[in-house]
C-alpha positions as CSV (number, residue, x, y, z in Angstrom):
1,M,94.8,82.5,88.4
2,N,97.6,85.1,89.2
3,G,95.2,87.9,88.3
4,F,92.5,86.4,90.6
5,L,95.0,86.2,93.5
6,T,96.0,89.8,92.9
7,R,92.4,91.0,92.9
8,S,91.6,88.9,95.9
9,A,94.6,90.3,97.8
10,L,93.7,93.9,96.8
11,T,90.1,93.4,97.8
12,F,91.2,92.1,101.2
13,I,93.7,94.9,101.8
14,I,91.3,97.6,100.8
15,S,88.4,96.2,102.8
16,T,90.5,95.6,105.9
17,L,92.4,98.8,105.8
18,F,90.7,102.0,105.0
19,F,89.4,104.4,102.5
20,S,89.0,107.6,104.3
21,A,87.5,110.8,103.0
22,S,86.6,114.1,104.4
23,A,84.7,116.8,102.6
24,Q,85.7,120.3,102.0
25,T,82.9,122.6,101.0
26,T,84.3,125.4,99.0
27,N,83.0,128.9,98.5
28,I,83.2,129.3,94.7
29,T,84.4,132.9,94.9
30,A,87.1,132.4,97.5
31,K,88.8,129.0,97.4
32,T,90.6,129.8,100.7
33,D,87.3,129.7,102.6
34,T,87.0,126.0,103.1
35,T,85.4,124.1,105.9
36,F,85.6,120.4,106.7
37,G,82.7,118.3,107.6
38,P,81.0,114.9,107.0
39,M,79.8,114.3,103.5
40,E,76.6,112.7,102.4
41,V,77.9,111.0,99.2
42,A,81.6,110.0,99.1
43,P,83.5,110.2,95.8
44,E,83.7,107.1,93.8
45,F,85.9,105.6,91.1
46,P,84.0,105.0,87.8
47,G,82.2,101.7,88.2
48,G,82.9,101.4,92.0
49,Q,85.4,99.7,94.1
50,A,85.6,96.5,92.0
51,N,86.6,98.6,89.0
52,L,89.2,100.5,91.2
53,L,90.7,97.2,92.2
54,K,90.8,96.0,88.6
55,F,92.3,99.4,87.4
56,I,95.1,99.1,90.0
57,D,95.7,95.4,89.2
58,D,95.9,96.1,85.4
59,N,98.2,99.1,85.7
60,L,100.5,98.4,88.6
61,K,104.1,97.8,87.3
62,Y,106.3,96.5,90.1
63,P,109.4,98.7,90.1
64,V,112.6,96.9,88.9
65,E,114.7,98.1,91.9
66,A,112.0,97.2,94.4
67,R,111.8,93.7,92.9
68,K,115.6,93.3,93.1
69,K,115.5,94.4,96.7
70,K,112.4,92.2,97.4
71,T,110.6,95.3,98.7
72,E,107.0,94.5,99.7
73,G,104.3,96.3,101.7
74,R,101.9,99.2,101.4
75,V,102.2,102.8,100.2
76,I,99.4,105.0,101.4
77,I,98.4,107.8,99.1
78,T,96.2,110.8,99.8
79,F,94.6,113.0,97.1
80,V,91.8,115.4,96.7
81,V,88.8,114.5,94.4
82,E,87.8,117.8,93.0
83,T,84.2,118.8,92.1
84,D,84.9,118.0,88.5
85,G,86.2,114.5,89.4
86,T,89.9,115.2,88.7
87,L,92.5,114.1,91.3
88,T,94.8,116.7,92.7
89,D,97.2,117.2,95.6
90,I,98.5,113.6,95.3
91,R,100.9,112.8,98.2
92,V,102.5,109.8,99.8
93,V,101.7,109.7,103.6
94,R,103.2,106.3,104.2
95,S,106.3,105.5,102.2
96,L,107.7,102.1,101.3
97,S,110.5,103.0,99.0
98,V,111.3,105.8,96.5
99,D,110.4,103.5,93.6
100,T,107.2,102.1,95.0
101,D,106.1,105.6,96.1
102,A,106.6,106.8,92.6
103,E,104.6,103.9,91.1
104,A,101.7,104.5,93.5
105,I,101.6,108.2,92.5
106,R,101.8,107.2,88.8
107,I,98.8,105.0,89.1
108,I,96.7,107.6,90.9
109,K,97.7,110.2,88.2
110,L,96.7,107.7,85.5
111,S,93.2,107.3,87.1
112,P,90.2,108.5,85.1
113,K,88.0,111.2,86.6
114,W,86.0,110.0,89.7
115,K,82.4,110.7,90.6
116,P,82.8,113.7,93.0
117,G,81.5,113.9,96.6
118,N,78.3,115.6,97.4
119,Q,77.1,117.5,100.4
120,H,73.6,119.0,100.7
121,G,73.1,118.7,96.9
122,Q,76.4,120.5,96.1
123,L,79.5,118.9,94.7
124,V,82.4,119.2,97.2
125,R,86.1,118.7,97.2
126,V,87.0,115.5,99.2
127,Q,90.4,114.4,100.5
128,Y,90.8,110.6,100.1
129,A,93.3,108.2,101.5
130,M,94.1,104.9,99.8
131,P,96.6,102.0,100.4
132,I,98.3,100.5,97.4
133,K,99.9,97.1,98.1
134,F,103.1,95.8,96.6
135,S,103.5,92.1,96.8
136,L,106.0,90.0,94.8
137,A,103.8,86.9,95.1
138,N,101.2,88.7,93.0
139,K,103.4,90.4,90.4
140,I,106.1,87.9,89.3
């Protein structure tokens, strides 16, 4: 039941908040020549959003200090999904605490390769933003 509540809560958070992505088409010979624009196919976690929620639920370890301080809320992470599916440039854009921020980054770094974004038949680098919720009710 606890796992169900966690997945339900994560599904709600992710569906009501945002996943944002913007494409960077990159000139292969000069990585500094990048342009931003809409993408035709967004990057995707292996198996889709349901698997992403399960991955987060299975791997989230509530930090001990955050639990002691009863810290709850969202950490918003951004990262780039590279053309080979690896995740780079992982950053916290909305902090909750040092411990929860570190845990959110750890989970993203633990992620398997994603299916990369696609624009006009070419794989593109895509910046992605994702909230990760910390709730004591779901992780006791």
